[in-house]
PyMOL Python script that loads the backbone (N, CA, C, O; Angstrom):
from pymol import cmd

cmd.read_pdbstr("""\
ATOM      1  N   MET A   1    -158.083  28.020-107.329  1.00  0.00           N
ATOM      2  CA  MET A   1    -157.845  27.411-108.633  1.00  0.00           C
ATOM      3  C   MET A   1    -159.053  26.560-108.992  1.00  0.00           C
ATOM      4  O   MET A   1    -159.501  25.738-108.192  1.00  0.00           O
ATOM      5  N   SER A   2    -159.572  26.756-110.179  1.00  0.00           N
ATOM      6  CA  SER A   2    -160.767  26.048-110.627  1.00  0.00           C
ATOM      7  C   SER A   2    -160.422  24.639-111.094  1.00  0.00           C
ATOM      8  O   SER A   2    -159.425  24.434-111.786  1.00  0.00           O
ATOM      9  N   THR A   3    -161.240  23.684-110.719  1.00  0.00           N
ATOM     10  CA  THR A   3    -161.046  22.307-111.177  1.00  0.00           C
ATOM     11  C   THR A   3    -161.783  22.043-112.479  1.00  0.00           C
ATOM     12  O   THR A   3    -161.673  20.957-113.049  1.00  0.00           O
ATOM     13  N   ASP A   4    -162.544  23.043-112.958  1.00  0.00           N
ATOM     14  CA  ASP A   4    -163.302  22.893-114.190  1.00  0.00           C
ATOM     15  C   ASP A   4    -162.518  23.346-115.424  1.00  0.00           C
ATOM     16  O   ASP A   4    -163.042  23.312-116.537  1.00  0.00           O
ATOM     17  N   ALA A   5    -161.303  23.758-115.239  1.00  0.00           N
ATOM     18  CA  ALA A   5    -160.503  24.231-116.362  1.00  0.00           C
ATOM     19  C   ALA A   5    -160.245  23.086-117.338  1.00  0.00           C
ATOM     20  O   ALA A   5    -159.916  21.974-116.923  1.00  0.00           O
ATOM     21  N   PRO A   6    -160.394  23.360-118.638  1.00  0.00           N
ATOM     22  CA  PRO A   6    -160.144  22.297-119.617  1.00  0.00           C
ATOM     23  C   PRO A   6    -158.677  21.898-119.638  1.00  0.00           C
ATOM     24  O   PRO A   6    -157.797  22.721-119.390  1.00  0.00           O
ATOM     25  N   LEU A   7    -158.422  20.633-119.935  1.00  0.00           N
ATOM     26  CA  LEU A   7    -157.051  20.144-120.035  1.00  0.00           C
ATOM     27  C   LEU A   7    -156.365  20.656-121.291  1.00  0.00           C
ATOM     28  O   LEU A   7    -155.151  20.864-121.309  1.00  0.00           O
ATOM     29  N   ILE A   8    -157.149  20.857-122.337  1.00  0.00           N
ATOM     30  CA  ILE A   8    -156.627  21.340-123.614  1.00  0.00           C
ATOM     31  C   ILE A   8    -157.420  22.567-124.020  1.00  0.00           C
ATOM     32  O   ILE A   8    -158.649  22.567-123.949  1.00  0.00           O
ATOM     33  N   GLU A   9    -156.734  23.600-124.440  1.00  0.00           N
ATOM     34  CA  GLU A   9    -157.380  24.816-124.938  1.00  0.00           C
ATOM     35  C   GLU A   9    -157.440  24.738-126.461  1.00  0.00           C
ATOM     36  O   GLU A   9    -156.413  24.567-127.118  1.00  0.00           O
ATOM     37  N   PHE A  10    -158.629  24.862-127.016  1.00  0.00           N
ATOM     38  CA  PHE A  10    -158.821  24.815-128.465  1.00  0.00           C
ATOM     39  C   PHE A  10    -158.989  26.226-128.988  1.00  0.00           C
ATOM     40  O   PHE A  10    -159.504  27.087-128.277  1.00  0.00           O
ATOM     41  N   PRO A  11    -158.564  26.483-130.224  1.00  0.00           N
ATOM     42  CA  PRO A  11    -157.867  25.584-131.145  1.00  0.00           C
ATOM     43  C   PRO A  11    -156.410  25.399-130.724  1.00  0.00           C
ATOM     44  O   PRO A  11    -155.825  26.238-130.040  1.00  0.00           O
ATOM     45  N   CYS A  12    -155.846  24.268-131.157  1.00  0.00           N
ATOM     46  CA  CYS A  12    -154.451  23.970-130.847  1.00  0.00           C
ATOM     47  C   CYS A  12    -153.904  22.959-131.853  1.00  0.00           C
ATOM     48  O   CYS A  12    -154.655  22.270-132.543  1.00  0.00           O
ATOM     49  N   ASP A  13    -152.588  22.891-131.915  1.00  0.00           N
ATOM     50  CA  ASP A  13    -151.941  21.840-132.704  1.00  0.00           C
ATOM     51  C   ASP A  13    -151.942  20.585-131.846  1.00  0.00           C
ATOM     52  O   ASP A  13    -151.505  20.616-130.696  1.00  0.00           O
ATOM     53  N   PHE A  14    -152.432  19.480-132.401  1.00  0.00           N
ATOM     54  CA  PHE A  14    -152.656  18.265-131.619  1.00  0.00           C
ATOM     55  C   PHE A  14    -152.069  17.067-132.350  1.00  0.00           C
ATOM     56  O   PHE A  14    -152.519  16.746-133.449  1.00  0.00           O
ATOM     57  N   PRO A  15    -151.071  16.394-131.770  1.00  0.00           N
ATOM     58  CA  PRO A  15    -150.498  15.217-132.421  1.00  0.00           C
ATOM     59  C   PRO A  15    -151.350  13.971-132.153  1.00  0.00           C
ATOM     60  O   PRO A  15    -151.714  13.687-131.012  1.00  0.00           O
ATOM     61  N   ILE A  16    -151.654  13.249-133.203  1.00  0.00           N
ATOM     62  CA  ILE A  16    -152.401  11.989-133.117  1.00  0.00           C
ATOM     63  C   ILE A  16    -151.443  10.882-133.531  1.00  0.00           C
ATOM     64  O   ILE A  16    -150.863  10.934-134.616  1.00  0.00           O
ATOM     65  N   LYS A  17    -151.275   9.885-132.677  1.00  0.00           N
ATOM     66  CA  LYS A  17    -150.365   8.779-132.976  1.00  0.00           C
ATOM     67  C   LYS A  17    -151.184   7.510-133.159  1.00  0.00           C
ATOM     68  O   LYS A  17    -152.021   7.171-132.323  1.00  0.00           O
ATOM     69  N   VAL A  18    -150.934   6.811-134.264  1.00  0.00           N
ATOM     70  CA  VAL A  18    -151.696   5.623-134.627  1.00  0.00           C
ATOM     71  C   VAL A  18    -150.713   4.489-134.910  1.00  0.00           C
ATOM     72  O   VAL A  18    -149.713   4.688-135.600  1.00  0.00           O
ATOM     73  N   PHE A  19    -150.999   3.296-134.377  1.00  0.00           N
ATOM     74  CA  PHE A  19    -150.141   2.124-134.559  1.00  0.00           C
ATOM     75  C   PHE A  19    -150.880   1.051-135.344  1.00  0.00           C
ATOM     76  O   PHE A  19    -152.083   0.858-135.172  1.00  0.00           O
ATOM     77  N   GLY A  20    -150.152   0.358-136.203  1.00  0.00           N
ATOM     78  CA  GLY A  20    -150.737  -0.743-136.955  1.00  0.00           C
ATOM     79  C   GLY A  20    -149.660  -1.560-137.637  1.00  0.00           C
ATOM     80  O   GLY A  20    -148.464  -1.366-137.419  1.00  0.00           O
ATOM     81  N   LEU A  21    -150.122  -2.483-138.474  1.00  0.00           N
ATOM     82  CA  LEU A  21    -149.203  -3.308-139.260  1.00  0.00           C
ATOM     83  C   LEU A  21    -148.792  -2.535-140.507  1.00  0.00           C
ATOM     84  O   LEU A  21    -149.597  -1.776-141.047  1.00  0.00           O
ATOM     85  N   PRO A  22    -147.567  -2.707-140.973  1.00  0.00           N
ATOM     86  CA  PRO A  22    -147.053  -1.897-142.078  1.00  0.00           C
ATOM     87  C   PRO A  22    -147.561  -2.332-143.453  1.00  0.00           C
ATOM     88  O   PRO A  22    -146.764  -2.670-144.327  1.00  0.00           O
ATOM     89  N   ASP A  23    -148.879  -2.325-143.649  1.00  0.00           N
ATOM     90  CA  ASP A  23    -149.442  -2.614-144.963  1.00  0.00           C
ATOM     91  C   ASP A  23    -149.084  -1.479-145.919  1.00  0.00           C
ATOM     92  O   ASP A  23    -148.778  -0.365-145.494  1.00  0.00           O
ATOM     93  N   ASP A  24    -149.128  -1.779-147.216  1.00  0.00           N
ATOM     94  CA  ASP A  24    -148.755  -0.787-148.228  1.00  0.00           C
ATOM     95  C   ASP A  24    -149.543   0.515-148.114  1.00  0.00           C
ATOM     96  O   ASP A  24    -148.991   1.594-148.334  1.00  0.00           O
ATOM     97  N   ASP A  25    -150.823   0.423-147.774  1.00  0.00           N
ATOM     98  CA  ASP A  25    -151.659   1.628-147.756  1.00  0.00           C
ATOM     99  C   ASP A  25    -152.036   2.083-146.347  1.00  0.00           C
ATOM    100  O   ASP A  25    -152.946   2.898-146.196  1.00  0.00           O
ATOM    101  N   PHE A  26    -151.364   1.581-145.315  1.00  0.00           N
ATOM    102  CA  PHE A  26    -151.734   1.910-143.945  1.00  0.00           C
ATOM    103  C   PHE A  26    -151.639   3.414-143.670  1.00  0.00           C
ATOM    104  O   PHE A  26    -152.565   4.008-143.117  1.00  0.00           O
ATOM    105  N   VAL A  27    -150.533   4.016-144.054  1.00  0.00           N
ATOM    106  CA  VAL A  27    -150.347   5.444-143.784  1.00  0.00           C
ATOM    107  C   VAL A  27    -151.403   6.257-144.515  1.00  0.00           C
ATOM    108  O   VAL A  27    -151.997   7.162-143.927  1.00  0.00           O
ATOM    109  N   ALA A  28    -151.647   5.959-145.769  1.00  0.00           N
ATOM    110  CA  ALA A  28    -152.655   6.685-146.541  1.00  0.00           C
ATOM    111  C   ALA A  28    -154.041   6.519-145.927  1.00  0.00           C
ATOM    112  O   ALA A  28    -154.821   7.470-145.887  1.00  0.00           O
ATOM    113  N   MET A  29    -154.347   5.322-145.454  1.00  0.00           N
ATOM    114  CA  MET A  29    -155.640   5.067-144.829  1.00  0.00           C
ATOM    115  C   MET A  29    -155.801   5.900-143.558  1.00  0.00           C
ATOM    116  O   MET A  29    -156.857   6.489-143.328  1.00  0.00           O
ATOM    117  N   VAL A  30    -154.749   5.948-142.729  1.00  0.00           N
ATOM    118  CA  VAL A  30    -154.804   6.734-141.490  1.00  0.00           C
ATOM    119  C   VAL A  30    -154.978   8.212-141.814  1.00  0.00           C
ATOM    120  O   VAL A  30    -155.813   8.885-141.211  1.00  0.00           O
ATOM    121  N   VAL A  31    -154.204   8.714-142.752  1.00  0.00           N
ATOM    122  CA  VAL A  31    -154.308  10.127-143.138  1.00  0.00           C
ATOM    123  C   VAL A  31    -155.713  10.430-143.644  1.00  0.00           C
ATOM    124  O   VAL A  31    -156.281  11.467-143.302  1.00  0.00           O
ATOM    125  N   ASP A  32    -156.274   9.548-144.445  1.00  0.00           N
ATOM    126  CA  ASP A  32    -157.621   9.746-144.973  1.00  0.00           C
ATOM    127  C   ASP A  32    -158.656   9.796-143.845  1.00  0.00           C
ATOM    128  O   ASP A  32    -159.524  10.669-143.838  1.00  0.00           O
ATOM    129  N   LEU A  33    -158.567   8.868-142.901  1.00  0.00           N
ATOM    130  CA  LEU A  33    -159.522   8.857-141.783  1.00  0.00           C
ATOM    131  C   LEU A  33    -159.443  10.146-140.968  1.00  0.00           C
ATOM    132  O   LEU A  33    -160.468  10.711-140.586  1.00  0.00           O
ATOM    133  N   VAL A  34    -158.240  10.599-140.711  1.00  0.00           N
ATOM    134  CA  VAL A  34    -158.062  11.812-139.902  1.00  0.00           C
ATOM    135  C   VAL A  34    -158.542  13.049-140.655  1.00  0.00           C
ATOM    136  O   VAL A  34    -159.282  13.863-140.103  1.00  0.00           O
ATOM    137  N   THR A  35    -158.128  13.193-141.907  1.00  0.00           N
ATOM    138  CA  THR A  35    -158.457  14.415-142.648  1.00  0.00           C
ATOM    139  C   THR A  35    -159.933  14.521-143.013  1.00  0.00           C
ATOM    140  O   THR A  35    -160.399  15.604-143.366  1.00  0.00           O
ATOM    141  N   GLN A  36    -160.669  13.431-142.936  1.00  0.00           N
ATOM    142  CA  GLN A  36    -162.127  13.518-143.120  1.00  0.00           C
ATOM    143  C   GLN A  36    -162.752  14.404-142.049  1.00  0.00           C
ATOM    144  O   GLN A  36    -163.814  14.987-142.267  1.00  0.00           O
ATOM    145  N   HIS A  37    -162.103  14.508-140.901  1.00  0.00           N
ATOM    146  CA  HIS A  37    -162.641  15.272-139.780  1.00  0.00           C
ATOM    147  C   HIS A  37    -161.883  16.562-139.498  1.00  0.00           C
ATOM    148  O   HIS A  37    -162.385  17.433-138.789  1.00  0.00           O
ATOM    149  N   THR A  38    -160.677  16.691-140.047  1.00  0.00           N
ATOM    150  CA  THR A  38    -159.852  17.859-139.736  1.00  0.00           C
ATOM    151  C   THR A  38    -159.566  18.744-140.940  1.00  0.00           C
ATOM    152  O   THR A  38    -159.134  19.886-140.783  1.00  0.00           O
ATOM    153  N   GLY A  39    -159.801  18.232-142.124  1.00  0.00           N
ATOM    154  CA  GLY A  39    -159.372  18.933-143.319  1.00  0.00           C
ATOM    155  C   GLY A  39    -157.944  18.530-143.646  1.00  0.00           C
ATOM    156  O   GLY A  39    -157.330  17.763-142.905  1.00  0.00           O
ATOM    157  N   PRO A  40    -157.410  19.040-144.748  1.00  0.00           N
ATOM    158  CA  PRO A  40    -156.078  18.639-145.194  1.00  0.00           C
ATOM    159  C   PRO A  40    -154.987  18.980-144.175  1.00  0.00           C
ATOM    160  O   PRO A  40    -155.105  19.938-143.411  1.00  0.00           O
ATOM    161  N   VAL A  41    -153.926  18.174-144.183  1.00  0.00           N
ATOM    162  CA  VAL A  41    -152.742  18.446-143.369  1.00  0.00           C
ATOM    163  C   VAL A  41    -151.533  18.487-144.297  1.00  0.00           C
ATOM    164  O   VAL A  41    -151.494  17.810-145.324  1.00  0.00           O
ATOM    165  N   ALA A  42    -150.559  19.288-143.919  1.00  0.00           N
ATOM    166  CA  ALA A  42    -149.334  19.408-144.715  1.00  0.00           C
ATOM    167  C   ALA A  42    -148.513  18.130-144.590  1.00  0.00           C
ATOM    168  O   ALA A  42    -148.564  17.440-143.572  1.00  0.00           O
ATOM    169  N   ALA A  43    -147.767  17.833-145.624  1.00  0.00           N
ATOM    170  CA  ALA A  43    -146.933  16.626-145.630  1.00  0.00           C
ATOM    171  C   ALA A  43    -145.953  16.624-144.461  1.00  0.00           C
ATOM    172  O   ALA A  43    -145.656  15.566-143.907  1.00  0.00           O
ATOM    173  N   GLU A  44    -145.453  17.787-144.081  1.00  0.00           N
ATOM    174  CA  GLU A  44    -144.504  17.838-142.967  1.00  0.00           C
ATOM    175  C   GLU A  44    -145.167  17.625-141.612  1.00  0.00           C
ATOM    176  O   GLU A  44    -144.472  17.509-140.602  1.00  0.00           O
ATOM    177  N   ALA A  45    -146.493  17.570-141.570  1.00  0.00           N
ATOM    178  CA  ALA A  45    -147.228  17.286-140.335  1.00  0.00           C
ATOM    179  C   ALA A  45    -147.457  15.786-140.146  1.00  0.00           C
ATOM    180  O   ALA A  45    -148.106  15.372-139.185  1.00  0.00           O
ATOM    181  N   ILE A  46    -146.925  14.973-141.061  1.00  0.00           N
ATOM    182  CA  ILE A  46    -147.089  13.517-141.011  1.00  0.00           C
ATOM    183  C   ILE A  46    -145.718  12.873-140.860  1.00  0.00           C
ATOM    184  O   ILE A  46    -144.808  13.120-141.652  1.00  0.00           O
ATOM    185  N   ALA A  47    -145.586  12.040-139.827  1.00  0.00           N
ATOM    186  CA  ALA A  47    -144.323  11.332-139.602  1.00  0.00           C
ATOM    187  C   ALA A  47    -144.620   9.855-139.391  1.00  0.00           C
ATOM    188  O   ALA A  47    -145.640   9.493-138.803  1.00  0.00           O
ATOM    189  N   THR A  48    -143.720   9.007-139.875  1.00  0.00           N
ATOM    190  CA  THR A  48    -143.879   7.566-139.670  1.00  0.00           C
ATOM    191  C   THR A  48    -142.606   7.006-139.052  1.00  0.00           C
ATOM    192  O   THR A  48    -141.508   7.532-139.233  1.00  0.00           O
ATOM    193  N   ARG A  49    -142.798   5.928-138.322  1.00  0.00           N
ATOM    194  CA  ARG A  49    -141.652   5.248-137.706  1.00  0.00           C
ATOM    195  C   ARG A  49    -141.981   3.770-137.591  1.00  0.00           C
ATOM    196  O   ARG A  49    -143.052   3.395-137.114  1.00  0.00           O
ATOM    197  N   SER A  50    -141.059   2.943-138.028  1.00  0.00           N
ATOM    198  CA  SER A  50    -141.227   1.496-137.905  1.00  0.00           C
ATOM    199  C   SER A  50    -140.689   1.024-136.565  1.00  0.00           C
ATOM    200  O   SER A  50    -139.766   1.617-136.007  1.00  0.00           O
ATOM    201  N   SER A  51    -141.282  -0.056-136.056  1.00  0.00           N
ATOM    202  CA  SER A  51    -140.761  -0.657-134.832  1.00  0.00           C
ATOM    203  C   SER A  51    -139.393  -1.258-135.117  1.00  0.00           C
ATOM    204  O   SER A  51    -139.011  -1.417-136.277  1.00  0.00           O
ATOM    205  N   ARG A  52    -138.675  -1.583-134.091  1.00  0.00           N
ATOM    206  CA  ARG A  52    -137.306  -2.102-134.241  1.00  0.00           C
ATOM    207  C   ARG A  52    -137.265  -3.311-135.174  1.00  0.00           C
ATOM    208  O   ARG A  52    -136.392  -3.392-136.039  1.00  0.00           O
ATOM    209  N   GLY A  53    -138.182  -4.236-135.013  1.00  0.00           N
ATOM    210  CA  GLY A  53    -138.200  -5.427-135.849  1.00  0.00           C
ATOM    211  C   GLY A  53    -138.975  -5.262-137.147  1.00  0.00           C
ATOM    212  O   GLY A  53    -139.012  -6.178-137.969  1.00  0.00           O
ATOM    213  N   GLY A  54    -139.599  -4.092-137.340  1.00  0.00           N
ATOM    214  CA  GLY A  54    -140.351  -3.826-138.566  1.00  0.00           C
ATOM    215  C   GLY A  54    -141.731  -4.443-138.599  1.00  0.00           C
ATOM    216  O   GLY A  54    -142.393  -4.420-139.636  1.00  0.00           O
ATOM    217  N   LYS A  55    -142.178  -4.995-137.484  1.00  0.00           N
ATOM    218  CA  LYS A  55    -143.491  -5.647-137.460  1.00  0.00           C
ATOM    219  C   LYS A  55    -144.634  -4.625-137.393  1.00  0.00           C
ATOM    220  O   LYS A  55    -145.741  -4.906-137.851  1.00  0.00           O
ATOM    221  N   TYR A  56    -144.371  -3.455-136.831  1.00  0.00           N
ATOM    222  CA  TYR A  56    -145.402  -2.432-136.650  1.00  0.00           C
ATOM    223  C   TYR A  56    -144.920  -1.100-137.206  1.00  0.00           C
ATOM    224  O   TYR A  56    -143.724  -0.873-137.390  1.00  0.00           O
ATOM    225  N   VAL A  57    -145.891  -0.222-137.469  1.00  0.00           N
ATOM    226  CA  VAL A  57    -145.576   1.130-137.905  1.00  0.00           C
ATOM    227  C   VAL A  57    -146.397   2.097-137.053  1.00  0.00           C
ATOM    228  O   VAL A  57    -147.546   1.825-136.707  1.00  0.00           O
ATOM    229  N   ALA A  58    -145.776   3.234-136.723  1.00  0.00           N
ATOM    230  CA  ALA A  58    -146.461   4.305-136.005  1.00  0.00           C
ATOM    231  C   ALA A  58    -146.567   5.497-136.941  1.00  0.00           C
ATOM    232  O   ALA A  58    -145.592   5.883-137.587  1.00  0.00           O
ATOM    233  N   VAL A  59    -147.749   6.071-137.009  1.00  0.00           N
ATOM    234  CA  VAL A  59    -147.985   7.257-137.819  1.00  0.00           C
ATOM    235  C   VAL A  59    -148.390   8.373-136.864  1.00  0.00           C
ATOM    236  O   VAL A  59    -149.328   8.217-136.082  1.00  0.00           O
ATOM    237  N   THR A  60    -147.688   9.489-136.928  1.00  0.00           N
ATOM    238  CA  THR A  60    -148.057  10.657-136.129  1.00  0.00           C
ATOM    239  C   THR A  60    -148.486  11.763-137.079  1.00  0.00           C
ATOM    240  O   THR A  60    -147.744  12.151-137.981  1.00  0.00           O
ATOM    241  N   ILE A  61    -149.697  12.262-136.861  1.00  0.00           N
ATOM    242  CA  ILE A  61    -150.233  13.352-137.672  1.00  0.00           C
ATOM    243  C   ILE A  61    -150.553  14.495-136.719  1.00  0.00           C
ATOM    244  O   ILE A  61    -151.330  14.325-135.779  1.00  0.00           O
ATOM    245  N   THR A  62    -149.965  15.639-136.956  1.00  0.00           N
ATOM    246  CA  THR A  62    -150.265  16.810-136.140  1.00  0.00           C
ATOM    247  C   THR A  62    -151.292  17.650-136.882  1.00  0.00           C
ATOM    248  O   THR A  62    -151.045  18.131-137.988  1.00  0.00           O
ATOM    249  N   VAL A  63    -152.456  17.817-136.250  1.00  0.00           N
ATOM    250  CA  VAL A  63    -153.572  18.534-136.865  1.00  0.00           C
ATOM    251  C   VAL A  63    -153.868  19.800-136.078  1.00  0.00           C
ATOM    252  O   VAL A  63    -153.448  19.934-134.928  1.00  0.00           O
ATOM    253  N   ARG A  64    -154.575  20.709-136.683  1.00  0.00           N
ATOM    254  CA  ARG A  64    -155.079  21.896-135.992  1.00  0.00           C
ATOM    255  C   ARG A  64    -156.467  21.532-135.483  1.00  0.00           C
ATOM    256  O   ARG A  64    -157.437  21.528-136.241  1.00  0.00           O
ATOM    257  N   ALA A  65    -156.552  21.228-134.202  1.00  0.00           N
ATOM    258  CA  ALA A  65    -157.811  20.786-133.590  1.00  0.00           C
ATOM    259  C   ALA A  65    -158.646  21.994-133.193  1.00  0.00           C
ATOM    260  O   ALA A  65    -158.147  22.940-132.584  1.00  0.00           O
ATOM    261  N   SER A  66    -159.914  21.947-133.547  1.00  0.00           N
ATOM    262  CA  SER A  66    -160.787  23.083-133.239  1.00  0.00           C
ATOM    263  C   SER A  66    -161.679  22.849-132.024  1.00  0.00           C
ATOM    264  O   SER A  66    -162.162  23.806-131.419  1.00  0.00           O
ATOM    265  N   SER A  67    -161.903  21.574-131.657  1.00  0.00           N
ATOM    266  CA  SER A  67    -162.777  21.306-130.506  1.00  0.00           C
ATOM    267  C   SER A  67    -162.589  19.874-130.007  1.00  0.00           C
ATOM    268  O   SER A  67    -162.041  19.018-130.702  1.00  0.00           O
ATOM    269  N   ARG A  68    -163.048  19.648-128.811  1.00  0.00           N
ATOM    270  CA  ARG A  68    -163.005  18.291-128.255  1.00  0.00           C
ATOM    271  C   ARG A  68    -163.909  17.367-129.064  1.00  0.00           C
ATOM    272  O   ARG A  68    -163.565  16.207-129.291  1.00  0.00           O
ATOM    273  N   GLU A  69    -165.048  17.865-129.496  1.00  0.00           N
ATOM    274  CA  GLU A  69    -165.980  17.056-130.285  1.00  0.00           C
ATOM    275  C   GLU A  69    -165.330  16.597-131.593  1.00  0.00           C
ATOM    276  O   GLU A  69    -165.522  15.460-132.025  1.00  0.00           O
ATOM    277  N   GLN A  70    -164.568  17.481-132.210  1.00  0.00           N
ATOM    278  CA  GLN A  70    -163.860  17.113-133.434  1.00  0.00           C
ATOM    279  C   GLN A  70    -162.867  15.985-133.151  1.00  0.00           C
ATOM    280  O   GLN A  70    -162.796  15.019-133.911  1.00  0.00           O
ATOM    281  N   MET A  71    -162.115  16.100-132.083  1.00  0.00           N
ATOM    282  CA  MET A  71    -161.133  15.068-131.744  1.00  0.00           C
ATOM    283  C   MET A  71    -161.819  13.760-131.361  1.00  0.00           C
ATOM    284  O   MET A  71    -161.300  12.685-131.662  1.00  0.00           O
ATOM    285  N   ASP A  72    -162.970  13.833-130.707  1.00  0.00           N
ATOM    286  CA  ASP A  72    -163.743  12.623-130.402  1.00  0.00           C
ATOM    287  C   ASP A  72    -164.141  11.909-131.689  1.00  0.00           C
ATOM    288  O   ASP A  72    -164.065  10.683-131.763  1.00  0.00           O
ATOM    289  N   ARG A  73    -164.566  12.664-132.704  1.00  0.00           N
ATOM    290  CA  ARG A  73    -164.949  12.055-133.987  1.00  0.00           C
ATOM    291  C   ARG A  73    -163.743  11.404-134.664  1.00  0.00           C
ATOM    292  O   ARG A  73    -163.859  10.324-135.245  1.00  0.00           O
ATOM    293  N   VAL A  74    -162.592  12.062-134.587  1.00  0.00           N
ATOM    294  CA  VAL A  74    -161.369  11.493-135.177  1.00  0.00           C
ATOM    295  C   VAL A  74    -161.052  10.156-134.516  1.00  0.00           C
ATOM    296  O   VAL A  74    -160.825   9.161-135.204  1.00  0.00           O
ATOM    297  N   TYR A  75    -161.036  10.130-133.180  1.00  0.00           N
ATOM    298  CA  TYR A  75    -160.687   8.897-132.469  1.00  0.00           C
ATOM    299  C   TYR A  75    -161.732   7.805-132.650  1.00  0.00           C
ATOM    300  O   TYR A  75    -161.382   6.625-132.678  1.00  0.00           O
ATOM    301  N   GLN A  76    -163.005   8.165-132.774  1.00  0.00           N
ATOM    302  CA  GLN A  76    -164.037   7.158-133.048  1.00  0.00           C
ATOM    303  C   GLN A  76    -163.805   6.522-134.409  1.00  0.00           C
ATOM    304  O   GLN A  76    -163.925   5.305-134.555  1.00  0.00           O
ATOM    305  N   ALA A  77    -163.472   7.337-135.411  1.00  0.00           N
ATOM    306  CA  ALA A  77    -163.207   6.805-136.754  1.00  0.00           C
ATOM    307  C   ALA A  77    -161.971   5.902-136.741  1.00  0.00           C
ATOM    308  O   ALA A  77    -161.969   4.846-137.373  1.00  0.00           O
ATOM    309  N   LEU A  78    -160.935   6.310-136.034  1.00  0.00           N
ATOM    310  CA  LEU A  78    -159.711   5.508-135.981  1.00  0.00           C
ATOM    311  C   LEU A  78    -159.950   4.181-135.259  1.00  0.00           C
ATOM    312  O   LEU A  78    -159.490   3.133-135.712  1.00  0.00           O
ATOM    313  N   CYS A  79    -160.667   4.228-134.142  1.00  0.00           N
ATOM    314  CA  CYS A  79    -160.905   3.002-133.358  1.00  0.00           C
ATOM    315  C   CYS A  79    -161.851   2.032-134.063  1.00  0.00           C
ATOM    316  O   CYS A  79    -161.856   0.841-133.753  1.00  0.00           O
ATOM    317  N   ALA A  80    -162.645   2.526-135.001  1.00  0.00           N
ATOM    318  CA  ALA A  80    -163.571   1.667-135.742  1.00  0.00           C
ATOM    319  C   ALA A  80    -162.864   0.889-136.856  1.00  0.00           C
ATOM    320  O   ALA A  80    -163.412  -0.085-137.373  1.00  0.00           O
ATOM    321  N   GLU A  81    -161.665   1.306-137.223  1.00  0.00           N
ATOM    322  CA  GLU A  81    -160.913   0.644-138.302  1.00  0.00           C
ATOM    323  C   GLU A  81    -160.154  -0.544-137.728  1.00  0.00           C
ATOM    324  O   GLU A  81    -159.328  -0.382-136.830  1.00  0.00           O
ATOM    325  N   ARG A  82    -160.429  -1.723-138.239  1.00  0.00           N
ATOM    326  CA  ARG A  82    -159.855  -2.962-137.694  1.00  0.00           C
ATOM    327  C   ARG A  82    -158.340  -3.048-137.853  1.00  0.00           C
ATOM    328  O   ARG A  82    -157.685  -3.741-137.074  1.00  0.00           O
ATOM    329  N   ARG A  83    -157.766  -2.362-138.844  1.00  0.00           N
ATOM    330  CA  ARG A  83    -156.310  -2.446-139.064  1.00  0.00           C
ATOM    331  C   ARG A  83    -155.524  -1.572-138.092  1.00  0.00           C
ATOM    332  O   ARG A  83    -154.303  -1.692-137.996  1.00  0.00           O
ATOM    333  N   ILE A  84    -156.207  -0.706-137.382  1.00  0.00           N
ATOM    334  CA  ILE A  84    -155.530   0.145-136.405  1.00  0.00           C
ATOM    335  C   ILE A  84    -155.501  -0.582-135.077  1.00  0.00           C
ATOM    336  O   ILE A  84    -156.544  -0.944-134.532  1.00  0.00           O
ATOM    337  N   LEU A  85    -154.297  -0.795-134.558  1.00  0.00           N
ATOM    338  CA  LEU A  85    -154.136  -1.518-133.309  1.00  0.00           C
ATOM    339  C   LEU A  85    -154.296  -0.616-132.100  1.00  0.00           C
ATOM    340  O   LEU A  85    -154.782  -1.054-131.057  1.00  0.00           O
ATOM    341  N   MET A  86    -153.885   0.659-132.232  1.00  0.00           N
ATOM    342  CA  MET A  86    -153.970   1.592-131.112  1.00  0.00           C
ATOM    343  C   MET A  86    -153.918   3.018-131.658  1.00  0.00           C
ATOM    344  O   MET A  86    -153.213   3.295-132.629  1.00  0.00           O
ATOM    345  N   ALA A  87    -154.667   3.915-131.027  1.00  0.00           N
ATOM    346  CA  ALA A  87    -154.617   5.336-131.370  1.00  0.00           C
ATOM    347  C   ALA A  87    -154.473   6.130-130.086  1.00  0.00           C
ATOM    348  O   ALA A  87    -155.229   5.937-129.134  1.00  0.00           O
ATOM    349  N   LEU A  88    -153.498   7.023-130.070  1.00  0.00           N
ATOM    350  CA  LEU A  88    -153.239   7.856-128.892  1.00  0.00           C
ATOM    351  C   LEU A  88    -153.366   9.321-129.263  1.00  0.00           C
ATOM    352  O   LEU A  88    -153.187  10.191-128.412  1.00  0.00           O
TER     353      LEU A  88
END
""", "prot")
cmd.dss("prot")
cmd.show_as("cartoon", "prot")
cmd.util.cbc("prot")
cmd.orient("prot")
């Protein structure tokens, strides 16, 4: 068994989860940052969930990832935005 096998085979559907404060435009901002690198995503590929107390919001966007480099660019853009607390 080869140890050089990639963990993810591209292209693939890849869920990106982003956490932040529930500002009015947070979801739109996250979608904009992601789609700059992936192209448009369908509305049904975007899900949001508030924390129990409503202090935080999680946005999950499932994209069609074409390469590791593309996903690296997405995560670099997300981590550079100060309103994003965490991106998984």
